C-alpha positions in Angstrom: 75.3 99.1 10.2 71.5 98.8 10.1 69.6 97.8 13.3 67.7 94.5 13.1 63.9 95.2 13.3 63.5 92.6 16.1 66.1 94.2 18.3 63.6 96.2 20.4 61.6 93.0 21.1 64.8 91.2 22.1 65.7 94.1 24.4 62.3 94.0 26.0 62.5 90.3 26.7 66.0 90.8 28.2 64.9 93.6 30.4 62.2 91.4 31.8 64.7 88.8 33.1 65.0 90.2 36.7 61.3 90.2 37.1 60.9 86.7 35.6 63.4 85.4 38.1 61.7 87.3 41.0 58.2 86.0 40.2 58.9 82.4 39.5 56.3 80.2 41.2 54.6 83.2 42.9 50.8 83.6 43.1 49.2 86.8 41.8 45.5 87.6 42.2 44.1 89.9 39.6 40.7 91.5 39.9 39.3 92.6 36.5 36.4 95.1 37.0 33.3 94.9 34.9 34.0 98.5 33.6 37.5 97.4 32.6 35.9 94.7 30.5 33.8 97.2 28.4 36.3 97.2 25.6 36.5 93.9 23.8 40.0 94.5 22.5 41.3 95.4 25.9 39.7 92.3 27.5 41.2 90.1 24.8 44.6 91.7 25.5 44.1 91.0 29.2 43.4 87.4 28.5 46.5 87.0 26.4 48.6 88.7 29.2 47.3 86.4 31.8 48.4 83.4 29.7 51.8 85.1 29.3 52.0 85.3 33.1 51.3 81.6 33.4 54.0 80.7 30.8 56.4 83.1 32.5 56.2 81.0 35.7 53.6 82.9 37.7 50.4 81.4 39.1 47.6 83.9 38.2 44.2 83.8 39.8 41.5 86.0 38.2 38.5 87.4 40.0 36.1 89.3 37.8 33.3 91.8 38.4 30.4 92.5 36.1 28.5 95.6 37.2 27.7 97.1 33.8 26.7 93.7 32.5 24.4 93.1 35.5 22.9 96.6 35.0 22.1 95.8 31.4 20.3 92.6 32.2 18.4 94.2 35.0 17.2 96.9 32.6 16.3 94.3 30.0 14.1 92.5 32.6 12.6 95.8 33.9 14.2 95.5 37.3 15.4 98.5 39.2 19.1 99.3 39.7 19.6 100.5 43.3 22.6 101.2 45.4 22.9 102.0 49.1 26.1 102.6 51.1 28.0 101.9 47.9 26.4 98.4 47.6 24.1 97.0 45.0 20.7 96.3 46.6 20.2 92.6 45.7 16.6 91.4 46.0 16.0 87.7 45.3 15.0 88.4 41.6 18.1 90.6 41.3 20.2 87.8 42.8 19.1 85.5 40.0 20.3 88.0 37.5 23.6 88.5 39.4 24.3 84.8 39.5 23.3 84.2 35.9 25.4 87.1 34.5 28.5 86.6 36.6 28.7 82.8 36.4 26.9 82.2 33.2 27.9 85.1 31.0 30.9 87.2 32.2 32.9 84.2 33.6 32.3 82.0 30.5 33.3 84.8 28.1 36.5 85.4 30.1 37.4 81.8 30.3 36.8 81.4 26.6 39.1 84.4 25.8 41.9 83.1 28.0 41.6 79.6 26.4 42.0 81.0 22.9 45.7 81.5 23.9 46.1 78.3 25.8 43.8 75.7 27.4 44.4 76.8 30.9 41.5 78.7 32.3 38.9 77.0 34.6 35.8 78.9 35.7 34.4 78.6 39.2 32.4 80.5 41.7 32.9 81.0 45.4 30.1 78.3 45.8 32.3 75.6 44.3 33.8 73.4 46.9 32.8 76.0 49.5 35.7 78.1 48.4 33.9 81.1 49.9 31.3 81.1 52.6 29.3 84.1 53.6 26.6 85.7 55.8 24.2 88.5 55.1 25.8 91.9 55.2 23.8 94.6 57.0 25.4 98.1 56.6 24.6 101.0 58.9 23.6 104.4 57.5 23.0 107.3 59.8 23.0 105.0 62.7 20.4 102.7 61.4 20.7 99.2 59.9 19.8 99.0 56.2 18.5 96.0 54.3 20.5 95.6 51.0 19.1 92.1 50.3 21.4 89.3 49.3 24.7 91.0 49.8 27.2 89.0 51.7 30.3 89.3 53.9 32.9 86.6 53.6 33.2 84.4 56.7 35.5 81.7 55.4 37.9 80.8 52.6 38.9 77.3 51.6 41.7 77.3 49.0 41.7 73.6 48.4 40.1 73.7 44.9 42.3 76.7 44.0 45.5 75.0 45.2 44.7 71.9 43.1 44.0 74.0 40.0 47.2 76.0 40.5 49.3 72.9 41.1 48.0 71.6 37.8 49.1 74.7 36.0 45.5 76.0 35.5 44.3 79.6 35.7 41.2 79.8 38.0 38.7 82.4 37.0 36.4 83.1 40.0 33.0 84.7 40.1 32.3 86.6 43.3 29.3 84.8 44.7 29.1 82.6 47.8 26.7 80.4 49.8 25.9 80.9 53.4 26.3 77.9 55.8 23.6 79.5 58.0 20.7 79.9 55.7 21.8 78.1 52.5 21.2 81.1 50.4 23.6 82.4 47.7 25.0 85.9 48.2 26.5 88.6 46.0 30.0 89.5 47.2 31.9 92.6 46.2 34.6 91.4 43.8 37.3 93.6 45.3 36.6 92.0 48.7 36.8 88.5 47.1 40.1 89.3 45.4 41.6 90.6 48.6 40.4 87.6 50.6 41.7 85.1 48.1 45.0 86.9 47.8 45.4 86.7 51.6 44.4 83.1 51.9 46.7 82.1 49.1 49.6 84.1 50.5 49.9 85.8 47.1 52.9 87.9 46.2 50.7 90.6 44.7 47.1 91.7 44.4 46.4 93.7 41.3 43.0 95.5 40.8 42.2 96.7 37.2 39.6 99.4 37.1 38.5 102.3 34.9 40.4 105.0 36.7 44.1 105.8 36.8 44.5 105.0 40.5 43.8 106.7 43.8 43.5 110.4 43.2 45.1 112.8 45.7 42.2 115.2 45.9 39.3 113.9 43.9 37.2 115.5 42.4 39.4 118.7 42.6 42.6 117.0 41.4 43.4 114.2 39.0 46.8 113.6 40.5 47.4 110.0 41.2 49.0 109.0 44.5 51.8 106.6 43.4 52.6 104.8 46.7 51.1 104.5 50.2 52.0 102.4 53.2 49.1 100.5 54.9 49.1 103.0 57.7 48.9 106.0 55.3 46.0 104.4 53.4 44.1 103.6 56.6 44.1 107.4 57.5 42.8 108.2 54.0 39.9 105.7 53.9 37.3 107.9 55.6 37.8 110.6 52.9 37.4 108.3 49.8 34.3 108.1 47.6 32.1 105.0 47.7 33.5 103.5 44.6 37.1 103.5 45.8 36.4 102.3 49.4 36.0 98.5 48.6 39.1 98.6 46.4 41.3 100.4 48.9 39.9 98.5 51.9 40.7 95.3 50.0 44.2 96.5 49.3 44.7 97.4 52.9 43.4 94.1 54.2 45.5 92.2 51.8 48.9 93.8 52.7 47.9 93.7 56.4 47.2 90.0 55.9 50.6 89.1 54.4 50.2 89.8 50.7 53.5 91.4 49.4 52.0 94.4 47.6 48.6 95.6 46.3 48.0 98.0 43.4 45.0 99.6 41.8 45.8 100.2 38.1 44.1 101.5 35.0 42.6 98.6 33.0 42.1 101.0 30.1 45.8 100.9 29.4 46.7 98.0 27.1 48.9 95.4 28.8 48.8 97.2 32.1 49.3 93.9 34.0 52.5 93.2 32.1 53.7 96.8 32.8 53.0 96.2 36.5 54.7 92.8 36.8 57.7 93.1 34.4 58.9 96.7 34.3 59.6 99.7 36.5 56.9 101.6 34.7 53.9 100.3 36.6 51.1 102.7 36.9 48.4 103.4 39.4 48.6 103.4 43.2 50.9 100.9 45.0 50.1 99.8 48.6 52.9 98.3 50.7 53.0 97.0 54.2 54.1 99.3 57.0 57.9 99.2 57.5 57.6 97.6 60.9 55.0 95.0 59.8 56.3 91.5 60.7 54.7 90.2 57.5 56.6 92.6 55.3 58.6 90.5 52.8 
């Protein structure tokens, strides 16, 4: 007897049933890095996957980055690209570029892609309804404070606007900028930090960070072996050894699971449908962070 050509699809849908039941009504915050958006086909696949999550009963919230896009616009305007302590130095002219690119370009493109598959996405920034408030961040390097310009630390999260959008079945797409209540200025916030803060405030089931690496490597740059799973305590011990690019991501994951989020994972956004693999199969990739076994917030 011949096998029906659609049998594999039916099997895949059936295999997803336990995860569909588990995730019903749960919030998941997904951070899409700017490097993970470099491939148009992958970004379109991500947009479709986010709509699938919504129709499968989850409540996705998307936070996006935009580093490569900001770099391109800075270069076009003849402005210097500079990093200190792993942070983008953000002068007032650079802040204008950051705000324009994140809220006016990257966010709008992502909202448009999602809405091709269903009129669900709503773009917003941390400024909207004071969802995020911030103060100027001053890092210390070699024992001295360093001015990195309009880079901010989150001081408050108000989920009212997000709660309303999620209750209405919408998919919020959030740009990582925020206004300070102290000086009224708008600040550039690391997108990993924003995603972790929103996941914590929303009591999300999961935080998923898509990037352009396979996960947290065990001995980078000497080894490309990915660490599949860490407890919060194990990750905390590793943080001082990580390179600058991974510190915000893994610090965000640590803060999220310590703040009550069920799990956090850094996954490779270069893999098609990596979000669906993470949410609906046992074949999730990347590095999973879970609360410590004795954590009272452990689900």
